[in-house]
C-alpha positions in Angstrom: 89.0 37.0 176.5 85.2 37.2 176.5 83.1 34.6 174.8 79.4 34.6 173.8 77.8 31.4 174.8 74.6 30.6 172.9 73.2 27.2 174.0 76.0 24.7 173.6 77.9 26.7 171.0 80.7 29.1 171.7 81.3 31.9 169.2 84.9 32.4 170.1 86.7 35.8 170.6 84.1 38.6 170.6 86.3 41.7 170.9 85.3 43.1 167.5 81.6 42.7 168.0 81.8 44.1 171.6 83.7 47.1 170.2 81.0 47.6 167.6 78.3 47.4 170.3 80.2 50.0 172.4 80.4 52.3 169.3 76.7 52.0 168.7 75.9 52.8 172.4 78.2 55.8 172.2 76.6 57.1 169.0 73.1 56.7 170.6 74.2 58.7 173.7 76.4 61.2 171.9 74.8 61.8 168.4 76.7 63.5 165.6 73.4 65.4 165.0 74.1 67.2 168.3 77.7 68.0 167.3 79.4 65.2 169.1 82.7 63.8 167.7 83.7 60.4 169.0 87.4 59.5 168.7 88.6 55.9 168.3 89.6 54.3 171.6 92.8 56.0 172.5 93.6 54.0 175.6 92.9 50.6 177.0 92.8 49.2 180.5 92.8 45.5 180.3 89.7 44.7 178.1 88.2 48.1 178.8 88.3 51.0 176.3 88.7 54.7 176.9 87.2 57.2 174.3 87.5 60.9 174.0 84.2 62.7 172.9 83.9 66.3 172.2 81.7 69.0 170.7 81.8 72.8 170.4 78.6 74.5 171.5 79.6 78.0 172.5 82.5 76.5 174.4 84.3 73.2 174.1 82.6 70.2 175.8 84.9 67.2 176.3 84.1 63.8 177.9 86.4 60.9 178.6 84.2 57.8 178.3 85.2 54.4 179.6 83.4 51.3 178.3 83.5 48.1 180.2 81.7 44.8 180.2 83.0 44.0 183.7 80.5 43.3 186.5 82.5 45.4 188.9 84.4 48.6 187.9 88.0 48.4 188.8 90.1 51.2 190.2 92.4 51.2 187.1 89.6 52.2 184.9 88.5 55.0 187.2 92.1 56.3 187.3 92.3 56.2 183.5 89.1 58.1 183.2 90.4 60.8 185.5 93.6 61.1 183.4 91.3 62.4 180.6 90.8 65.6 182.5 94.5 66.4 182.2 94.5 66.6 178.4 94.9 69.9 176.6 91.4 69.6 175.1 89.8 69.0 178.5 91.6 72.0 180.0 90.2 74.3 177.3 86.6 73.6 178.0 84.1 71.8 180.2 85.2 68.2 180.9 83.6 65.3 182.6 84.1 61.6 183.0 81.6 59.0 182.0 81.3 55.2 182.1 79.3 53.0 179.8 78.4 49.7 181.5 75.9 46.8 181.2 72.8 47.1 183.3 73.3 45.5 186.7 77.0 46.4 186.9 78.1 47.4 190.5 78.9 51.1 190.2 78.6 51.7 194.0 82.4 52.4 194.3 82.5 55.1 191.6 83.2 58.7 192.5 80.0 60.9 192.4 81.3 63.0 189.6 81.5 60.0 187.1 78.4 59.9 185.0 77.1 56.4 184.4 75.3 55.3 181.3 73.8 51.8 181.3 73.9 49.9 178.0 70.6 48.9 176.3 72.3 45.8 174.8 73.6 44.0 177.9 72.6 43.2 181.5 74.0 41.3 184.4 71.9 38.8 186.2 74.0 37.5 189.1 77.4 36.7 187.5 75.9 36.1 184.0 76.2 38.8 181.3 73.1 38.6 179.2 72.8 39.9 175.6 69.4 41.6 175.4 67.7 41.0 172.1 64.6 42.8 170.7 62.0 40.9 168.9 61.3 42.2 165.4 59.2 45.4 165.6 59.5 45.7 169.3 61.0 48.7 171.2 61.6 46.7 174.4 64.3 44.0 174.9 62.1 41.1 175.9 64.4 38.2 175.3 67.9 37.5 176.6 70.7 35.2 175.7 73.7 34.3 178.0 76.7 36.2 176.7 79.2 34.7 179.2 79.4 31.9 181.6 
């Protein structure tokens, strides 16, 4: 269970808000205006979610996207991503694996063929997961709040 910690107050279980943030990050990277269709998470590895994303541009393009808030990417998540390449949709077109992670996540152990997208909303500093906030009217995340302890 992940908790947001803001000052001395704990906001409790944050699964729904984390899922919403992942959806927002996916839509930013795979916009419907470019033909991408994002399926609901069809698989879960612990707290990590696996999505199937596709579009048709001349040929089918399919991506299996894992989303994690972990500081280190586990082998179970990598294995689940690779399973996405065995689906009928992936076999009919171009397929690739992708991982959506907070900035500062250790991705050194990932295979070279896994595309990594760093979230705009979260960053690791040491062992702390920080929620990056933008001041009103700013394009740059200038403040941060501890999201976990």
